[in-house]
N, C-alpha and C positions, 0 to 999 in steps of 0.2 A: 164131649166128654165131660165138662164142668157140669151140666146140668145132671148126666147120671149119678154124678158123684156125689151130688146133692142130693138127689134121689135113696140112693144108698144110706147115706147119713140121715137124713130122714125117717128112714123105715128101718131104721137101727135099734131095738129096743133099748139098749144102753144110751143111744144119745137122748130118746124120750124121757129115762128115769133120769139121766143129768141135767134136761131141761126142769124137769119138774121140783129136784132137787134144789136146783140152782134159784128159782123162780122163789122156792117155799123159802128158801136161807134169804134173800132179798128182802123179799116181804116182812119176814120176823124184824130183820135188822132196820127197816125202815120204820115199823111198827114203833120200833124200843126207842130211836131218834125220835121220832114223834112227839110219843108219851112224853121225854123228859121236855124237849123243845117246849110243846102246846101245855105241860103241867104248870112250865116256869112263866107262860105269858099272862096263863090264867093265875098265876097267883099274883101275878103285878098287876091284871085288871082287878080282880076281887079280893083279895087280902092284902093290901097296901102295908095294914098293920102291924101281918107279922115278919115283913121283910124288913118294915123300918123300927124294926126292935132290937135294940143295940147289943151288938156282942162284949162282954166284959165291960171293963170302964172308959175303953176306948169310944172313937168317932165310928166303928165300924158296924155296919148293920148288918144281918142274915141275908139280905138280899146280894151283897157283894160276894161272900162264897158262894152261893147259891147259883149266881149267873155263872164264876168262872166254873163253877160244879157240872155246867150247861154246855161248855166250852170243853172242856177236859174230857167230859163225857164222849160227846161227839167228835174228838181226835181219838180215843181209846177205840171208841165204835169204827172209825174210817181205817185205825190201823187193823183191827181184826179184820174186818172186809176184806181188804187188800190183799190182808194174807193170807186168806184162804183162797180168794182167787186167782193169785198170782200163785199157789202151789198146788192144790187141790184140784179147783177148778181146769186150769190151763193143763194141768198133766192129763185131766178124764177126756177134756177135748182133743189134746192132739192124739191123744191113743185113739179115739173114735175116727177121727179124721182118717190116721194111720190105716183103721181096719177098712176103711170104705175105700181106701184108693188103692190098695193090694189088685 
């Protein structure tokens, strides 16, 4: 019985559209996170002078807020992804499973 349900789910055009939308969203979020992370790493590797430049009259350099920004950006990106996954994606997947088990 479970194999029949799985076959109905896989054949459902709503499921196929759902998988495409979820995968596209995941890829976009991965690319955004990677760009920010690897962009910072590339700055560390190739433009140390920029990161070492002082902010104001204190001892803080530009690298500190940029590093914190990478961390904060990652937390926000994760929060956005989890919110959509737990809301929209879970609701859609439950509806597709219910439709297949009728």
